[in-house]
Structure formats: structure tokens, C-alpha cells
MIBA-33720 format. One record per atom (N, C-alpha, C, O): residue in one letter; x, y, z. Coordinates in steps of 0.2 Angstrom, whole numbers, plus 5000, padded with zeros to 4 digits. Example, Ala and Ser with C-alpha at 12.3 -4.5 7.8 and 13.67 -1.06 7.14 Angstrom:
% residues 2
A506649725039A506249785039A506649845039A507149835042S506449895035S506849955036S506450005039S506750065040
This chain:
% residues 223
M500856755561M501056745553M500656745548M500856775543R500156705548R499756725542R499356795541R499356815536R499056825546R498756875548R499356945544R499256985540M499956935547M500356985545M500756985537M501057025534S500656915534S500756905528S500156925524S500256955518F499556915527F498956945523F498957015524F498657045520T499257045527T499257135528T499657155522T499457195518L500357115523L500657155518L500557115510L500757165506V500357085507V499857075502V499457125500V499557165495V498857125505V498457165504V498557225504V498357255498L498757255509L498857335509L499257365503L499057415501P499557335501P499857375493P499457375489P499457425485V499057315488V498557315483V497957385484V497657425480L497957385489L497457445492L497657505489L497357545484L498157515492L498557585490L498657595486L498557655485L498857565480L498857545473L498357575470L498357625467A497757535470A496957545468A496657615470A496157635467G496957635475G496657705478G497057765473G496857815470C497757755472C498057795469C497657805460C497457855457R497757735458R497557735452R496857765450R496757795444L496357755457L495657795455L495757855456L495257885453D496157895458D496357975460D496657995453D496658055450M497057945451M497257965442M496657975437M496358025434H496457915439H495857925432H495257965433H494957995429V495157965441V494658025441V494758095445V494658115451Q495158135440Q495458205443Q495058275444Q494758285438P494858305447P494458365447P494858415441P495358445440R494158395437R494058445430R493458485430R492958475434F493458515425F493058535421F492658515415F493058515410N492058505414N491858495406N491758565403N491458605405P491858565396P491758625393P491258665392P490758635389M491258715395M490658765397M490358765402M489858785403A490758735407A490358695412A490358745417A490958775418K489858775423K489758815428K490258815433K490458755434S490558865437S491158855440S490958905446S490858965443D490858905452D490658935458D491358965460D491359015464F491858945457F492458985461F492459065457F492559115461F492459055452F492359125449F491859175448F491359145446A491859235450A491259275450A490859285442A490359315442D491059265438D490559255433D490359185431D490059165426Q490659145437Q490359075436Q490659025431Q490558965431R491059055425R491259025419R492058985422R492459015426S492058915420S492658875423S493358895416S494058885416A492858915409A493458925403A493659005405A493259045406R494259005405R494459065407R494759115400R494959085395L494759175399L494959215393L495659215396L495759215402P496359215389P497059235391P496959285394P496559335392V497659295400V497859345402V497959395397V498059385391E497859455400E497759515396E498359545393E498759575397G498659535387G499259575385G499859505384G500459515384T499559435385T499959385384T499659355377T499059365375V500059305373V499959275367V499959205367V500559195370A499759165366A499959095367A500459075362A500559095357R500959035364R501458995359R501258975353R500758925353G501659005346G501558995342G500859035336G500759015331Q500659085341Q500059115339Q500259205338Q499859235335L500859215339L501159285337L501059305331L501559305329H500559325327H500659325320H500859395318H500559435314E501459415320E501759465318E501659485310E501359535308D501859445306D501859465298D501159475298D500959415298T500659515298T500059515296T499959505288T499559465287Y500259515283Y500159495276Y500259425276Y499959405271F500559365279F500759305278F500059275282F499859215280Y499759305285Y499259255289Y498559285287Y498059255290T498459345284T497959365281T497859365273T497359345271G498359385269G498459385263G498259475262G498159495256K498259515267K497959575265K498459625266K498859615270I498359695265I498859745264I498259805268I498059845265G498059795273G497459835276G496959805275G496859745276N496559845272N495859795270N495959785263N495359775260N496459785258N496459775253N496959685253N497459665256A496659645247A497159595246A497659615241A497559645235G498359595245G498959605241G499059555236G498659505236D499659565231D499559545227D500459505225D500759495219Y500759485230Y501259475230Y501459395235Y501059385240L501959355233L502059295238L502359325244L502759375244P502159295249P502659315255P503459295254P503859335257F503559245251F504259225251F504459205243F504159225238P504959175242P505359165236P504859095234P504659065238V504859095228V504759045225V505059005222V505459025217S504958935223S505658885220S505158835219S504558835220D505758775216D505358715213D504858675221D504358645220E505258675226E504958655231E504258665234E503858635237V504358765234V503658765234V503158735230V502658715232L503358755223L502758745218L502558655218L501958635217H502958605220H502958545222H502458535228H502058495227R502558585234R502158585239R501458595236R500958565238G501458655232G500858665230G500358635225G499758655224R500658595223R500458555217R500058485221R499458465221E500658475226E500258415231E499958425235E499558375236R499758485239R499058515243R498458545237R497858545239F498658555232F498258585228F497858525225F497258525224N498158445225N497758395222N497358365227N496858335226V497658365233V497258335239V496558385241V495958355242F496758445242F496058495244F495758515239F495158525239C496058535233C495658575229C495458535223C494858545221A495758495220A495758445215A494958415215A494658415210P494758385221P494158355220P493458385218P492958355216C493558455218C492958505216C493258535210C492858545205H493958565211H494058615204H494658585199H495058625197S494758535199S494958475196S495658495197S495858535201R496158445193R496758445194R497058505187R497558525187L496558525183L496758605179L496458655182L496558705180G496258645186G495758705189G495258735186G494958795188D494958705180D494458715177D493658715180D493158735177G493758685187G493058665189G492758605189G492158595192N493058575185N492658505183N493058435186N493258385182G493058445194G493058405197G492758335198G492258325194F492858295201F492458225203F491858245206F491358225203I491758295211I491358295215I490958345210I490758305206P490758395208P490258425203P490058365197P489558365194Q490658325196Q490258265189Q489758235193Q489258215190R489758225199R489458185202R488758195206R488458165211G488558255202G488058285205G487958345210G487458355212F488658375211F488458415217F488058495213F488258515207P487658515216P487358565216P487558645210P487258675206R488258655213R488458705210R489258695208R489658665212K489358715201K490058685199K490558755200K490358805196P490958755204P491658795204P491758825197P491958805192P491858905200P492058935194P492758895192P493058855196S492958915184S493558895182S494058955185S493959015186F494558935186F495158985188F495559005181F496159025181H495259005175H495759005169H495059075167H495259125163I494459085170I494159155168I494559225168I495159225171E494459265167E494659345165E494959355172E495459375174R494259345175R494159385184R494559345188R495159365189L494559285189L495159255192L495759265189L496259265193R495959265184R496759255182R497059345184R497659355185K496559385185K496659465187K496659485194K496759535196A496259415196A496259425205A496859415208A497259375207P496859465215P497559475218P497859395222P497459365225L498359385222L498459325226L498259335234L498159275237G498159375236G497759395243G497159365243G496959325247Y496559365237Y496159355237Y495959285238Y495459265242F496359245234F496559175234F496559155242F496159115245Y496959175244Y497059175252Y496659175256Y496459135261D496359235255D495559235260D495159185259D494759155263V495059175251V494559125250V494659055255V494259025258I495359035253I495558975256I495458985265I495058945268S495659025268S495659035275S494859035278S494659005283N494459085272N493759095277N493159055272N492559055274G493359035268G492959005262G492459045258G492859085255F491959045255F491659075250F490959035248F490958975248G490459065247G489759035245G489858975249G490058975255I489758915246I489758845248I490258805250I490258755253M490858845248M491458825248M491658825257M491558885259P491858775260P492158795268P492658825268P493058835263D492758845274D493758865276D494058805277D493758765278Y494758805276Y495058755276Y495658785281Y496158765281A495558835285A496058855291A496458815294A497058825296S495858755296S496058725301S496458655299S496858615302Q496258665291Q496658605287Q497158605284Q497558555283I497258655281I498058695279I498358745281I498158805281P498958735284P499358795287P499358845281P499258835275P499658905286P499558975280P500158965276P500058975270R500758935277R501158935271R500958875265R500958895259D500658815267D500358775262D499858825259D499658805253R499558875261R499058895257R499358955253R499058975248W499958975255W500359025248W500658975244W500758995238C500858915246C501358855241C500558845235C500658845229I499858835237I499458805234I499258875228I499058865223I499358935231I499359005226I499658995221I499358995215A500358985223A501058985218A500758935213A500858945207Y500558885216Y500558845209Y499858845204Y499758825199L499358885210L498758905205L499058955199L498858955194R499458975200R499559055196R499958995191R499759005185T500358945190T500658915187T500358865181T500558855175L499658845186L499058815181L498758865176L498758855170Q498558925178Q498358985175Q498858995170Q498658985164L499459005170L499859025165L499858945161L499958955155S499858905162S499958845158S499258835153S499358815148Q498758855154Q498158855152Q498058915147Q497758905142N498258975148N498259055145N498959055140N498859095136A499359035140A500059045139A500159055131A499759015127A500559105128A500659125119A501259085118A501659065122S501159065112S501859045109S502359085112S502759055115S502359145112S502759215113S503259185122S503759195124D502559165124D502959145132D503459085131D503859075135V503359045125V503858975126V504559005125V504759045121P505058975130P505758995131P506158965125P506158905123A506559015123A506858995116A507158905116A507158875122G507258875110G507458805114G506858755115G506858695115Q506358795117Q505858725121Q505358715115Q504958755112S505458635114S504758615107S504258625110S504158635116V503758635105V503058635107V502558595101V502458605095P502258545105P502158515113P502758495115P503158465110S502858495121S503558465126S503558395124S503058355122V504258365123V504158295122V503758265126V503758295132P503458215127P503158165130P503658145135P504258145134P503258105141P503858055144P503858005142P503357975140A504457985143A504557895142A504557865147A504957895151F504157795147F504057755154F504557695153F504657665148R504857685157R505257615158R504757555158R504257565162G504657485155G504257445155G503657465155G503457495151D503157445161D502457445161D502457525164D502757555169P501957545158P501857625163P501357635168P501157685169G501257575172G500957565179G500157565178G499857585173S499957545184S499057535183S498957575191S499357605195G498257555192G497957595198G498357585205G498457625210A498657515203A499157505211A499757525211A500057545216T500057535204T500957535203T500957605200T500457635198L501457625201L501557695199L502257685192L502757655192P502057725189P502457735182P503257745184P503357775189V503757715181V504457735182V504757775175V504857745170I504757825177I504957875171I505557885170I505957895174V505857885162V506357885161V506657965161V506358005158E507157985164E507458055164E507758065157E508158025154P507558135155P507758145149P508558175147P508958205151S508758155143S509458175141S509458255141S509058285144P509858295138P509958375138P510058385132P510258445131N509758325125N509358375120N508858345118N508658355112A508558315124A507858295122A507358345123A506758335123M507558415125M507158455125M506958475117M506458495114N507658465114N507558475106N507158425104N506858445099G507058375106G506658325101G507158255101G506858205098A507658265103A508158195102A507658135107A507158135110E508058085105E507858015110E508158025118E508658045121M507758005120M507757975129M508357935131M508657905127K508557945136K509157925138K509057875144K508757895149Q509257835142Q508957775147Q509357765152Q509957745151E509057775160E509357755164E509657695166E509457645164P510357695170P510557625171P510157615177P509957645182K509957545176K509657475181K509957475188K509757435192
């Protein structure tokens, strides 16, 4: 009975240990490892000819390259909306502002702290006239000492950044004739409820009333 009990306890443990070892030490190849199974002795195989991996069928060439043939295009592949501009501003402030600054004048924190080359301002005539596809290509493939951001910024976000970049260029180079009728110049500054915030807290902005754009008092939101 003791032998039988011992066998019934130990045998499942050994079987389970064996299965666990097989699952942890599975047959596999390290990247770029040699394989005697294939004639070219390469373990890594090319995709089957004529096939495309899921999610990599880039049928809209302009959306994924910013080019029409060999030339940079100058239009966005989707309509511009408030959502697009808000997304572009957020991504711009994350990836671009450290070097280019939030105004796009090339005075970001990194150049101010001794980076050897200052980025050009987006507000110079050459870049104000550059087609949108040019900026898409630079974000995707890099330029000079600027690295590419293809692996960090998805294609749609790149276009959102470019849409927001155009608004920055307009804001820094607008004329009085570009201001809509009834818009005060300068715009009414935002009003804050209570403490305007610190580095650890965000300010609470009071929404303007419909007449605020004409210089009227700001309407207090209900608490």
C-alpha cells in the first residue's frame, strides 16, 4: 500500500514536470540562425510570393507615402476637423515640440540645452510653401540628423500633425484681413476659476459666453 501510494503521488509529479519542461524549452530558431532544413540554410523565410501580411496592404499609396508618383502631394487624404487638429496638436507637442518648440520656431528645449544644430523654423518662406507630402516624408524617413518616426507615429497621426502644423504657420503669419468679422484682436484671454494651476495641477478654464468674443464678460460655469 505504501509503495502504491508513493507511486500514485510521484508519478503525476514527474509527468507534470516533463510537460512543463517541454513547454518551456520548445524547438525554435534564434533570429538569423542557420537551418539545415532549407537549401539556403536560412531559418528566416520570405513571405509567400503574392501574399501580403494582415494590416500591410497599403492600397492608398498617397496616404502611406505623401507622394503622387515621385512628387510630394499637397492635400490631406481626409477632411480636417476639430478632432483631427486636437489630435495633431497633442502628437506635435509629444514628438515635435521638444526640438521645434510648441510654436514651431525651432526654439525647443533640446536646442536650448546645447544641441549642436537648431531645427529650422516652420515659419520661414521655404517651409510655409512646402507641400504637405514633404512634411509627411520627413516624419516618415527623417531628414539630416532628425531620425525617422515611422515606428512611433502611425500614418494617420502623421497627417494630423501636418494639419496642425499648417494652423501653426497660419497663426504666426496671419494678416488682419484673415481675421473673421466680429473676432476681437487680440482674442479675449481665457478666464480661470480659482487658482490657475501649477506644474502639478491643471487650470480650470471658464467657458466664454456667446458675447465674449466681442469683449463681453466671461460667463461663470455652474459648479
